[in-house]
C-alpha positions as a Markdown table, in Angstrom:
| # | Residue | x | y | z |
|---|---|---|---|---|
| 1 | Met | 16.3 | 49.2 | -61.5 |
| 2 | Thr | 16.8 | 46.7 | -64.3 |
| 3 | Gln | 16.5 | 43.0 | -63.8 |
| 4 | Gly | 20.3 | 42.6 | -64.1 |
| 5 | Lys | 21.0 | 45.2 | -61.5 |
| 6 | Lys | 18.4 | 43.6 | -59.2 |
| 7 | Ala | 20.1 | 40.2 | -59.7 |
| 8 | Leu | 23.4 | 41.7 | -58.6 |
| 9 | Leu | 21.8 | 43.1 | -55.4 |
| 10 | Tyr | 20.0 | 39.8 | -54.7 |
| 11 | Ser | 23.3 | 37.9 | -55.2 |
| 12 | Gly | 24.9 | 40.1 | -52.6 |
| 13 | Val | 22.1 | 39.6 | -50.2 |
| 14 | Asn | 22.3 | 35.8 | -50.7 |
| 15 | Gln | 26.0 | 36.0 | -50.0 |
| 16 | Leu | 25.1 | 37.9 | -46.8 |
| 17 | Ala | 22.7 | 35.2 | -45.8 |
| 18 | Tyr | 25.4 | 32.6 | -46.2 |
| 19 | Gly | 27.9 | 34.7 | -44.2 |
| 20 | Arg | 30.3 | 35.1 | -47.0 |
| 21 | His | 32.8 | 37.8 | -46.0 |
| 22 | Ser | 36.2 | 39.0 | -47.1 |
| 23 | Gly | 38.0 | 36.8 | -44.5 |
| 24 | Glu | 36.8 | 33.8 | -46.4 |
| 25 | Asp | 37.2 | 35.1 | -49.9 |
| 26 | Pro | 38.8 | 38.5 | -50.5 |
| 27 | Arg | 37.5 | 38.7 | -54.1 |
| 28 | Arg | 34.0 | 37.1 | -54.0 |
| 29 | Asn | 32.1 | 38.2 | -50.9 |
| 30 | Ala | 28.9 | 40.1 | -50.0 |
| 31 | Leu | 30.6 | 43.4 | -49.5 |
| 32 | Lys | 32.3 | 43.4 | -52.9 |
| 33 | Thr | 29.0 | 42.4 | -54.6 |
| 34 | Ile | 26.9 | 45.0 | -52.9 |
| 35 | Gln | 29.5 | 47.7 | -53.5 |
| 36 | Arg | 29.1 | 47.0 | -57.2 |
| 37 | Ala | 25.4 | 47.2 | -56.9 |
| 38 | Ala | 25.7 | 50.6 | -55.1 |
| 39 | Leu | 27.7 | 51.9 | -58.0 |
| 40 | Leu | 25.1 | 50.8 | -60.5 |
| 41 | Cys | 22.0 | 51.7 | -58.4 |
| 42 | Pro | 23.0 | 54.7 | -56.2 |
| 43 | Asp | 19.3 | 55.8 | -55.9 |
| 44 | Asp | 18.0 | 52.6 | -54.4 |
| 45 | Pro | 17.7 | 52.8 | -50.6 |
| 46 | Gly | 17.7 | 49.0 | -50.3 |
| 47 | Val | 21.2 | 48.9 | -51.7 |
| 48 | Trp | 22.6 | 51.2 | -49.0 |
| 49 | Ala | 20.8 | 49.2 | -46.3 |
| 50 | Ala | 22.3 | 46.1 | -47.7 |
| 51 | Leu | 25.7 | 47.8 | -47.7 |
| 52 | Met | 25.3 | 48.6 | -44.0 |
| 53 | Ala | 24.5 | 44.9 | -43.3 |
| 54 | Ala | 27.6 | 43.9 | -45.3 |
| 55 | Cys | 29.8 | 46.2 | -43.3 |
| 56 | His | 28.3 | 44.9 | -40.1 |
| 57 | Thr | 29.0 | 41.3 | -41.2 |
| 58 | Glu | 32.6 | 42.3 | -41.9 |
| 59 | Ala | 33.0 | 43.9 | -38.5 |
| 60 | Thr | 31.5 | 40.9 | -36.8 |
| 61 | Ala | 33.8 | 38.5 | -38.6 |
| 62 | Cys | 36.8 | 40.6 | -37.5 |
| 63 | Val | 35.6 | 40.5 | -33.9 |
| 64 | Leu | 35.2 | 36.7 | -34.0 |
| 65 | Ser | 38.6 | 36.3 | -35.5 |
| 66 | Gly | 40.3 | 38.6 | -33.1 |
| 67 | Ser | 41.4 | 41.1 | -35.8 |
| 68 | Ala | 40.8 | 44.8 | -35.8 |
| 69 | Pro | 37.7 | 46.0 | -37.9 |
| 70 | Arg | 38.8 | 47.7 | -41.1 |
| 71 | Arg | 35.6 | 49.7 | -41.6 |
| 72 | Gln | 34.2 | 51.7 | -38.7 |
| 73 | Gly | 32.1 | 54.9 | -38.2 |
| 74 | Leu | 30.1 | 54.3 | -41.4 |
| 75 | Glu | 26.7 | 53.9 | -39.7 |
| 76 | Gly | 25.7 | 57.6 | -39.7 |
| 77 | Met | 26.7 | 58.1 | -43.3 |
| 78 | Leu | 24.8 | 55.0 | -44.5 |
| 79 | Met | 21.7 | 55.9 | -42.4 |
| 80 | Ser | 21.7 | 59.4 | -44.0 |
| 81 | Arg | 22.0 | 57.9 | -47.4 |
| 82 | Val | 19.0 | 55.6 | -46.9 |
| 83 | Ser | 17.0 | 58.5 | -45.4 |
| 84 | Glu | 17.8 | 60.6 | -48.4 |
| 85 | Lys | 16.9 | 58.0 | -50.9 |
| 86 | Val | 13.5 | 57.0 | -49.4 |
| 87 | Lys | 12.3 | 60.6 | -49.8 |
| 88 | Gly | 11.8 | 59.9 | -53.5 |
| 89 | Val | 9.8 | 56.7 | -53.2 |
| 90 | Glu | 6.2 | 56.5 | -54.5 |
| 91 | Asp | 3.2 | 56.6 | -52.1 |
| 92 | Gln | 2.5 | 52.9 | -52.3 |
| 93 | Glu | 6.1 | 52.1 | -51.3 |
| 94 | Lys | 6.1 | 54.4 | -48.2 |
| 95 | Pro | 5.3 | 51.6 | -45.7 |
| 96 | Gln | 8.3 | 49.5 | -46.9 |
| 97 | Ala | 10.5 | 52.6 | -46.9 |
| 98 | Gln | 9.5 | 53.3 | -43.2 |
| 99 | Ala | 10.2 | 49.7 | -42.3 |
| 100 | Leu | 13.6 | 50.0 | -44.0 |
| 101 | Gln | 14.5 | 53.1 | -42.1 |
| 102 | Ser | 13.5 | 51.5 | -38.8 |
| 103 | Trp | 15.7 | 48.5 | -39.6 |
| 104 | Val | 18.6 | 50.7 | -40.6 |
| 105 | Leu | 18.5 | 52.5 | -37.3 |
| 106 | Gln | 18.4 | 49.2 | -35.3 |
| 107 | Gln | 21.3 | 47.9 | -37.4 |
| 108 | Ala | 23.3 | 51.1 | -36.8 |
| 109 | Val | 22.7 | 51.0 | -33.1 |
| 110 | Thr | 23.7 | 47.3 | -33.0 |
| 111 | Ser | 26.9 | 48.1 | -34.8 |
| 112 | Leu | 27.8 | 51.0 | -32.5 |
| 113 | Lys | 27.1 | 48.9 | -29.4 |
| 114 | Gln | 29.2 | 46.0 | -30.8 |
| 115 | Ala | 32.1 | 48.5 | -31.3 |
| 116 | Gly | 31.7 | 49.7 | -27.7 |
| 117 | Gln | 30.4 | 53.0 | -28.8 |
| 118 | Arg | 27.2 | 53.1 | -26.6 |
| 119 | Ser | 27.3 | 56.9 | -26.1 |
| 120 | Glu | 27.3 | 57.3 | -29.9 |
| 121 | Ala | 24.4 | 54.9 | -30.2 |
| 122 | Glu | 22.5 | 56.9 | -27.6 |
| 123 | Ala | 23.2 | 60.1 | -29.4 |
| 124 | Leu | 22.0 | 58.6 | -32.7 |
| 125 | Cys | 18.7 | 57.6 | -31.1 |
| 126 | Thr | 18.3 | 61.0 | -29.6 |
| 127 | Gln | 19.0 | 62.6 | -33.0 |
| 128 | Val | 16.3 | 60.5 | -34.7 |
| 129 | Leu | 13.8 | 61.3 | -31.9 |
| 130 | Ser | 14.4 | 65.0 | -32.5 |
| 131 | Val | 13.0 | 64.5 | -36.0 |
| 132 | Thr | 10.3 | 61.9 | -35.1 |
| 133 | Pro | 9.6 | 62.5 | -31.4 |
| 134 | Glu | 6.5 | 60.3 | -31.4 |
| 135 | Asp | 8.1 | 57.1 | -32.7 |
| 136 | Pro | 7.7 | 54.4 | -30.0 |
| 137 | Ala | 10.2 | 52.0 | -31.6 |
| 138 | Val | 13.0 | 54.6 | -31.6 |
| 139 | Phe | 12.1 | 55.5 | -28.0 |
| 140 | Leu | 12.3 | 51.9 | -27.0 |
| 141 | Leu | 15.7 | 51.6 | -28.7 |
| 142 | Leu | 16.9 | 54.6 | -26.8 |
| 143 | Arg | 15.8 | 53.1 | -23.5 |
| 144 | Gln | 17.5 | 49.8 | -24.3 |
| 145 | Val | 20.8 | 51.6 | -25.0 |
| 146 | Gln | 20.5 | 53.7 | -21.8 |
| 147 | Cys | 19.8 | 50.5 | -19.8 |
| 148 | Glu | 22.9 | 48.9 | -21.1 |
| 149 | Val | 25.0 | 52.0 | -20.3 |
| 150 | Leu | 23.6 | 52.1 | -16.8 |
| 151 | Leu | 24.3 | 48.4 | -16.2 |
| 152 | Leu | 27.9 | 48.7 | -17.5 |
| 153 | Ser | 28.6 | 51.8 | -15.4 |
| 154 | Gly | 29.9 | 51.8 | -11.9 |
| 155 | Ala | 26.4 | 52.1 | -10.5 |
| 156 | Gly | 26.2 | 48.3 | -10.1 |
| 157 | Thr | 23.8 | 45.8 | -11.6 |
| 158 | Thr | 20.6 | 46.9 | -9.7 |
| 159 | Leu | 18.4 | 49.2 | -11.7 |
| 160 | Pro | 16.2 | 51.7 | -9.8 |
| 161 | Ser | 12.5 | 51.1 | -9.9 |
| 162 | Ser | 12.0 | 54.3 | -11.8 |
| 163 | Val | 14.2 | 53.0 | -14.6 |
| 164 | Leu | 12.4 | 49.7 | -14.7 |
| 165 | Asp | 9.1 | 51.5 | -14.9 |
| 166 | Gln | 10.4 | 53.5 | -17.9 |
| 167 | Leu | 11.6 | 50.3 | -19.6 |
| 168 | Ser | 8.2 | 48.7 | -19.1 |
| 169 | Ser | 6.4 | 51.7 | -20.4 |
| 170 | Ala | 8.6 | 51.7 | -23.5 |
| 171 | Val | 7.8 | 48.1 | -24.2 |
| 172 | Leu | 4.1 | 48.5 | -23.6 |
| 173 | Ala | 4.2 | 51.3 | -26.3 |
| 174 | Asn | 5.6 | 48.6 | -28.6 |
| 175 | His | 3.3 | 45.8 | -27.3 |
| 176 | Ser | 3.3 | 43.9 | -30.6 |
| 177 | Ser | 7.1 | 43.6 | -30.6 |
| 178 | Val | 8.2 | 40.0 | -29.8 |
| 179 | Ser | 11.9 | 41.0 | -29.3 |
| 180 | Ala | 10.9 | 43.8 | -26.9 |
| 181 | Trp | 9.1 | 41.4 | -24.6 |
| 182 | His | 11.9 | 38.9 | -24.8 |
| 183 | Trp | 14.4 | 41.6 | -23.9 |
| 184 | Leu | 12.3 | 42.9 | -21.0 |
| 185 | Ala | 11.9 | 39.4 | -19.6 |
| 186 | Glu | 15.7 | 39.0 | -19.6 |
| 187 | Val | 16.1 | 42.4 | -17.8 |
| 188 | Tyr | 13.6 | 41.4 | -15.1 |
| 189 | Arg | 15.2 | 38.0 | -14.7 |
| 190 | Ala | 18.7 | 39.5 | -14.3 |
| 191 | Gln | 17.3 | 41.8 | -11.7 |
| 192 | Gly | 15.8 | 38.9 | -9.8 |
| 193 | Leu | 12.2 | 40.1 | -10.4 |
| 194 | Leu | 10.7 | 36.8 | -11.3 |
| 195 | Val | 7.1 | 37.8 | -11.2 |
| 196 | Gln | 7.7 | 40.5 | -13.7 |
| 197 | Ala | 9.9 | 38.2 | -15.8 |
| 198 | Leu | 7.1 | 35.6 | -15.8 |
| 199 | Ser | 4.6 | 38.2 | -17.0 |
| 200 | Ser | 6.8 | 39.3 | -19.9 |
| 201 | Leu | 7.5 | 35.8 | -20.9 |
| 202 | Leu | 3.7 | 35.0 | -21.0 |
| 203 | Arg | 3.1 | 38.2 | -23.2 |
| 204 | Leu | 5.9 | 37.0 | -25.5 |
| 205 | Ala | 4.4 | 33.5 | -25.7 |
| 206 | Leu | 0.9 | 34.9 | -26.4 |
| 207 | Leu | 2.2 | 37.1 | -29.2 |
| 208 | Ala | 4.0 | 34.1 | -30.8 |
| 209 | Leu | 0.9 | 31.9 | -30.4 |
| 210 | Arg | -1.3 | 34.1 | -32.5 |
| 211 | Pro | 0.4 | 33.2 | -35.9 |
| 212 | Cys | 0.4 | 29.6 | -34.8 |
| 213 | Met | -3.3 | 29.7 | -34.3 |
| 214 | Ala | -3.8 | 31.4 | -37.6 |
| 215 | Gly | -1.9 | 28.7 | -39.4 |
| 216 | Val | 1.1 | 30.8 | -40.4 |
| 217 | Pro | 3.7 | 28.3 | -41.8 |
| 218 | Gly | 7.2 | 28.0 | -40.3 |
| 219 | Cys | 8.7 | 26.7 | -37.1 |
| 220 | Glu | 10.0 | 30.0 | -35.6 |
| 221 | Trp | 6.7 | 30.9 | -33.9 |
| 222 | Lys | 6.1 | 27.4 | -32.5 |
| 223 | Asp | 9.7 | 27.3 | -31.2 |
| 224 | Leu | 9.2 | 30.7 | -29.6 |
| 225 | Val | 6.0 | 29.7 | -27.8 |
| 226 | Ser | 7.7 | 26.6 | -26.5 |
| 227 | Glu | 10.8 | 28.5 | -25.4 |
| 228 | Ala | 8.9 | 31.3 | -23.6 |
| 229 | Thr | 6.4 | 28.9 | -21.8 |
| 230 | Thr | 9.2 | 26.5 | -20.8 |
| 231 | Glu | 11.2 | 29.4 | -19.3 |
| 232 | Ala | 8.0 | 30.7 | -17.6 |
| 233 | Leu | 7.4 | 27.3 | -16.0 |
| 234 | Lys | 11.0 | 27.3 | -14.7 |
| 235 | Leu | 10.2 | 30.4 | -12.7 |
| 236 | Gly | 7.2 | 28.8 | -11.1 |
| 237 | Pro | 3.9 | 27.0 | -11.6 |
| 238 | Ser | 1.9 | 29.0 | -14.2 |
| 239 | Pro | -1.6 | 27.9 | -15.3 |
| 240 | Val | -1.4 | 30.4 | -18.1 |
| 241 | Ala | 1.8 | 29.0 | -19.4 |
| 242 | Arg | 0.3 | 25.5 | -19.3 |
| 243 | Leu | -2.7 | 26.7 | -21.2 |
| 244 | Leu | -0.6 | 28.4 | -23.9 |
| 245 | Leu | 1.3 | 25.1 | -24.4 |
| 246 | Ala | -2.0 | 23.3 | -24.7 |
| 247 | Leu | -3.2 | 25.8 | -27.3 |
| 248 | Leu | 0.0 | 25.5 | -29.2 |
| 249 | Gln | -0.5 | 21.7 | -29.4 |
| 250 | Phe | -4.2 | 22.3 | -30.4 |
| 251 | Ala | -3.0 | 24.6 | -33.3 |
| 252 | Leu | -0.4 | 22.1 | -34.5 |
| 253 | Lys | -2.4 | 18.8 | -34.1 |
| 254 | Met | -6.0 | 19.4 | -33.1 |
| 255 | Gly | -7.0 | 15.8 | -33.1 |
| 256 | Ala | -3.9 | 14.3 | -31.4 |
| 257 | Arg | -4.2 | 12.4 | -28.1 |
| 258 | Glu | -1.5 | 14.8 | -26.6 |
| 259 | Thr | -3.8 | 17.7 | -27.3 |
| 260 | Arg | -6.6 | 16.1 | -25.2 |
| 261 | Arg | -4.1 | 15.2 | -22.5 |
| 262 | Leu | -2.8 | 18.7 | -22.1 |
| 263 | Leu | -6.2 | 20.3 | -22.1 |
| 264 | Glu | -7.6 | 17.7 | -19.6 |
| 265 | Arg | -4.8 | 18.4 | -17.2 |
| 266 | Ile | -6.2 | 21.9 | -16.9 |
| 267 | Val | -9.9 | 21.1 | -17.0 |
| 268 | Tyr | -9.6 | 18.1 | -14.6 |
| 269 | Pro | -6.6 | 19.0 | -12.4 |
| 270 | Ser | -5.3 | 16.3 | -10.0 |
| 271 | Gly | -3.7 | 19.0 | -7.8 |
| 272 | Pro | -4.5 | 22.6 | -7.0 |
| 273 | Gly | -6.9 | 24.0 | -9.6 |
| 274 | Cys | -6.4 | 26.7 | -12.1 |
| 275 | Pro | -8.2 | 30.0 | -12.2 |
| 276 | Glu | -11.7 | 29.6 | -13.7 |
| 277 | Thr | -10.8 | 31.9 | -16.6 |
| 278 | Val | -8.0 | 29.6 | -17.6 |
| 279 | Val | -10.1 | 26.5 | -17.2 |
| 280 | Ser | -13.0 | 28.1 | -19.2 |
| 281 | Val | -10.7 | 28.6 | -22.2 |
| 282 | Ala | -9.3 | 25.1 | -21.9 |
| 283 | Arg | -12.9 | 23.7 | -21.8 |
| 284 | Trp | -13.7 | 25.6 | -25.0 |
| 285 | Tyr | -10.8 | 24.0 | -26.9 |
| 286 | Leu | -11.3 | 20.6 | -25.4 |
| 287 | Leu | -14.9 | 20.6 | -26.6 |
| 288 | Arg | -13.7 | 21.4 | -30.1 |
| 289 | His | -11.2 | 18.6 | -29.9 |
| 290 | Leu | -13.8 | 16.1 | -28.7 |
| 291 | His | -16.3 | 17.2 | -31.3 |
| 292 | Ala | -13.7 | 16.7 | -34.0 |
| 293 | Lys | -13.0 | 13.2 | -32.6 |
| 294 | Asp | -16.8 | 12.5 | -32.2 |
| 295 | Asp | -16.1 | 11.3 | -28.6 |
| 296 | Leu | -19.7 | 11.6 | -27.2 |
| 297 | Glu | -18.9 | 10.1 | -23.9 |
| 298 | Leu | -16.1 | 12.5 | -23.0 |
| 299 | Met | -18.2 | 15.4 | -24.4 |
| 300 | Asp | -21.0 | 14.5 | -22.0 |
| 301 | Thr | -18.5 | 14.5 | -19.1 |
| 302 | Leu | -17.2 | 17.9 | -20.1 |
| 303 | Leu | -20.8 | 19.3 | -20.4 |
| 304 | Asp | -21.7 | 18.0 | -17.0 |
| 305 | Gln | -18.8 | 20.0 | -15.5 |
| 306 | Ala | -19.8 | 23.0 | -17.5 |
| 307 | Arg | -23.4 | 22.9 | -16.2 |
| 308 | Thr | -22.1 | 22.5 | -12.6 |
| 309 | Val | -19.9 | 25.6 | -12.9 |
| 310 | Lys | -22.5 | 27.4 | -15.1 |
| 311 | Asp | -20.2 | 27.8 | -18.0 |
| 312 | Lys | -22.8 | 29.3 | -20.4 |
| 313 | Arg | -20.2 | 30.1 | -23.0 |
| 314 | Leu | -19.3 | 26.4 | -23.4 |
| 315 | Leu | -22.9 | 25.3 | -23.5 |
| 316 | Glu | -23.7 | 27.8 | -26.2 |
| 317 | Leu | -20.7 | 26.5 | -28.2 |
| 318 | His | -22.0 | 23.0 | -27.9 |
| 319 | Lys | -25.4 | 24.0 | -29.3 |
| 320 | Arg | -23.6 | 25.6 | -32.3 |
| 321 | Leu | -21.5 | 22.5 | -32.8 |
| 322 | Cys | -24.3 | 20.0 | -32.3 |
| 323 | Pro | -27.6 | 21.8 | -33.3 |
């Protein structure tokens, strides 16, 4: 693809990002631009994926405006076109091609569900599984569609325990998926299963905390940790949620007074204590904070507690920090 053709595709994607659809401007919109890119670059799978996104944008705009969608039933054709084009990519581009196929399937299922065609969405997932039966992401997508079908049927809103077990197993098979844990927590909460919802929210917060601790830039991970832990604390007192909030503060502002306050509330609780595993982690990070602040008095107090409870891990950390 030449630079000029790439520029045309990127222009269409930018119009998509801005939500520019034909309802706003019939002549200059994302769909028109990406259609021109598809004519010029018919062998680029990214173009067909972008075209699917543009069609979905058009359909969403019609739903929001109350008008009938003008383009429906294109999901299968566009998915097939992407699958056909990714076969010719070079080996070093295979991971990106697989990610693109996964996104296209999710987009197609989303579009079908939005159009009320959940049986078609289920059939599409089943069709993909017949080709790649070991794909956990597709299996999870199928379970999500089946769950929605069941909830919208005349069977009521209570899901059998066997179905909930299947949903949980599907999410566990995709344990690194933030959206999967978020979705499972919402299902459990809707079912009134607050303990299970709490567990899912904590897994979600932990996943989102990892990039924060690694210093990945951006606010989305920080906001996700805050949202998940806040929702978890609404369900009941959770020492783990409090710890995750404290670790988030540590990652954002290691030397701040608020960091010390949040960690000390766990290490030196005024009410019922936290599990020792939670307190031990809080001690570890509190010691790092106090060492960075060179607060010898508070460090001595923390070390006294560590000796009392025989927290050898913390004492070893202190030796490494203060040889």
